Structures are given as structure tokens and as C-alpha cells.
N, C-alpha and C positions, 0 to 999 in steps of 0.2 A: 516429551521431555518429562521425566519422572520427578516432578516438583510441583509446588503449589505457587500460584501467583498471589502477591500481596500488595496492599496499597503502599505507595512510596512517594510519588511526586506529582505535582500539578501538570496536567496535560490538556491541551486544547486541540480539538479536531474540527475541521470544517469540510463540508461536502458540497460539491456541485454535481447534481445528478438530474439530467434532463433540464427542467427549468426551475428546480427547487434548490434553495440553499438553506442549510441547517448549521447551527453552531452548537457545540456541546462542550462543556467544561467539566472535567471529572478527574479523578485520581488515576495515576498510572500504576504500573506494576513491574516488579523485577523478580529475579529468582530468589529462592529461600536464603541463599548465602550472601545476598546483597552485593554480589560481584558480577561483572560482565562475563557470563559463562559462554563458552563457544558452543553454539547449538549444532555444529557439524557432526559431533559424535552421535547425537540423537537422529540427525538426518541419515547417517550411515546405518543406523539400526532399523529404520523404517522404510528406507528407499534404496533400491538397488543402484549400482553405479550407472546402469543404462538409463534408469529413470532420472537420475541426477543430471546426466549428460543432456537428456531431452529438455529438462527444465532450465538448464543453464544457458539460455539463449543469448545472454549478454556477455558471455565469457570472453569473446575475442574483440569486443568493441573498444575503441581507444578513447572515446569521449565521455566515459563514465568512470567514477571512482570505484574502488572495489566494494565499498559499502552500498553504493547505488546499484551496482550489479547484483548484489545480494538481495536488495529490495525486489527486483524482478524475479530472481531465483526463488525466493520464498513464496511470492505470489503464484508462480508457476507450479511449485510443489503442491500448493493447495488446490489448484485447478486440475492437476494430474491425478492426484489421489487424496481426496479430502479426508477420508477416514484415517489414512496413515498420518496425514498432517495433524489431525486432531489428537490422535493417540500419542504421537511422538513428540509434538511440539507444544501442545496446549494442556493435556492432562486435565480436562474439564468434564469428563463423562459423568461424574457424580455431582456436579455443581447444581445448585437449586436456583441460581441467578437466571432470570428469564433470557437475558441477552446471551449468556454463555450456553445455556441449554439450546437456544434456537440455533446458535452457530454450530454446535455439535450435530444437531439434526440436519442442518443444511449440508455440512461437510460430509456426513454419512452418505449422502446421495450425489455428491460431486465426484465425477470420475471422467478422466480423459477429455477435458475441455481443451480447445485449441490453445496452444502456448502463446503467451504474450511475447512478441518480438520487439526488441528495442528499435526505435526509429529516431534517427539523429535530429530531425526537425522537431519532433515532439519533445525530445530531451532539451533542445534549445528553448522551446516554449516553457517547459517546466523550470529550467534554470533562470530564465528571465523573470518569471513570476516569483520564484523563491528568493531571488536577490532583491527584487522590488519590495516585497512585503517584509522581508527580513531586515533590510537596511533601514526601513522606515518604521519598524515596530508595529505594523498593522497586521490584521488577520482577516483576509477577505478574498473573494474570488475575482472581483473586478480589480483592474490595475489601479495603482495609486493616482493615475491621471484620469480615471473615470472610464477607461475602456472596458466594455463589457467582456465577460469571460470568453464567450464563444467567438466574439469578434477578434479577441487576442489570439485564440487558438487557430482560427482560420488564417491568420497571417502566416502561420508556420506550416499548417497541414490541413488539407481540405478533405477530411474524411466525411462520411455520411453520418456516422454516429460518433459522438464525442462526449466525454465526461472528465471530471477532475476531482481528485481527493487532495486534501491538505491536512497534514498533521503537524503538531508542534510539541516540542519537549524532548524528543529523542533524536540521536544521531546514529543509533544502531538499527540495522535493517529488521532484525527479528522483532524488536519492540514496536517499530513502526507498523509492520504488516499485521502482527497479532492485535494491536490496538485497533486498527482499521477494520479488521475482520470481526472482532467482538462488537464494535460499534455501540458501546455502552451509552445509553441515554438517547439513541437515535431510533425512534419507532419504525422508521421506514427501512432501516438497515442499508441505507444508501451507499455508504463506503464499501461495505461488504459486497453488495450487489455489483458495484463497479468492478471490484477485483475478480469476482466470480462470474461475470457476465460472458456468455459465449459469443455475444456480438462483437466484443472487443478482441482484437488480435494484435494490436500495436500499442506500445507504451513508451512514454518518456518519463523520466524521474530525475529529481535533483534534490540533494540535501544541502542546505545552506545554514549559516549562522542567522539567528534571529535576536534582535536587540531586547525583546521582552521575554520570549520563551526559550532562549538559548539556541534552539535549532528549529527548523521547519523542513518538512519534506513535501514536495509537490509531485503528484502523479497525474499525468495526462494520458487519457485512453482514447483509442479510436479503432476503426476497422481498417482494412487494407485499401479502401478506395482511394485514399490520398496518395498512395504510392504512385498512381498513374497520372497525377495532376501536377 
């Protein structure tokens, strides 16, 4: 997307990756014109229709909103061709910011990862947690009743590898995904690694209202092992 990103509004992101939880509070970013610009025209410039069809794994599911489907779509575009995603939707190749530079470098070597397939049970897990933390104005991976993250996830889907991303402040898929990929202030790049991990092939996502941050988005990741359990 031929534009520059600029500081706009407060955003909070939180990560659960393996057994580590990190919290980062930083400024978000929007397009130069400060309007919600449709990124599809940039997607069309950098990805073929065939590539878009491959990435659009949530197209026909009935249990996700259109914006939630787009969260999965943009994650998959980054996994399918990271360089095209970087050049088309980030335009950060000349950035001197260490997080942005590292993302460009990582995306340049990201190609043809397995697509993330929406799983209804993981989507239910994500929706439960988004509604739980959103309605109570909290921001954490453990449930408000104290249930541990992976105990909660296992109630819905018994995968072998599992991870979770949470972002707050945006209800638009492109901002949610780009924010988590840049991972500003997170030295481990854990949100980014969740999105780009080849071990994950299943995803659940949910965008809900949040009483403090306006919106939150939960992404739950796993492998295909839970499909058989």
C-alpha cells in the first residue's frame, strides 16, 4: 500500500506464546489520509486472483463476520507471499525502525506456508474470551474466572500446539494484522511468530467490543491434531 503509517491512537496488544505472556502499550497507525481506506485494491495489485482464492480460507464459513474473515485472509496473504504483503500493504522497506526492519526481513523469506484454516471450535474459544475480557474491561489471557489460557483452549480444541494473540483498539482487519505483525515493543516478536508459524494450520478469531479499548480481537492458533479429537 503506497502510503506511510503514522501515529494515531492508543493500542494495546497482548501475546500468549508457548508459556510466555507479554503486554505492550504503544501508538497505533492509520493511513495518510486518516480515513479507512479499502486495502483490497492494493491486494489486487500484488496478489493474483488465484493467490487470493487460496488465502481466503474463511470465505464460505457462516460463523464469522466479514471483518473476522478478513483477519484470516490477511494473515494467510502474509504466509503465502511475505514479500508481496510487505511491499503491497506495509511499504516499510526504507524504515529505520528495528521492528519494522525486522518484519520486512522476515517477510522477505516467508513463502508458501500452510494456509490457516478456520475452525469453528477455535472461533468459539476466541469469541468466548473476547466477550469475557471485552465486557469486563480487562486485558489478559487467563479468563476472568481465573481459568488458565491453555485450559480454556483445550475445552474447545485439543490440538498439540496452541497459541493466542490479543490486540485492542481496532475493529478493522488490516490494522489488527499489521499491528500484530510489526509487534512494536515486543522483543520476542511473539505475535508475529504466531501468525507466521508453519506449525499452525488452524485458527479461530473474534472481534468484539471492549469497554476500555473500544475493540479487542482474539486469535487462537493450533495444528490439525484437534480435528480428530
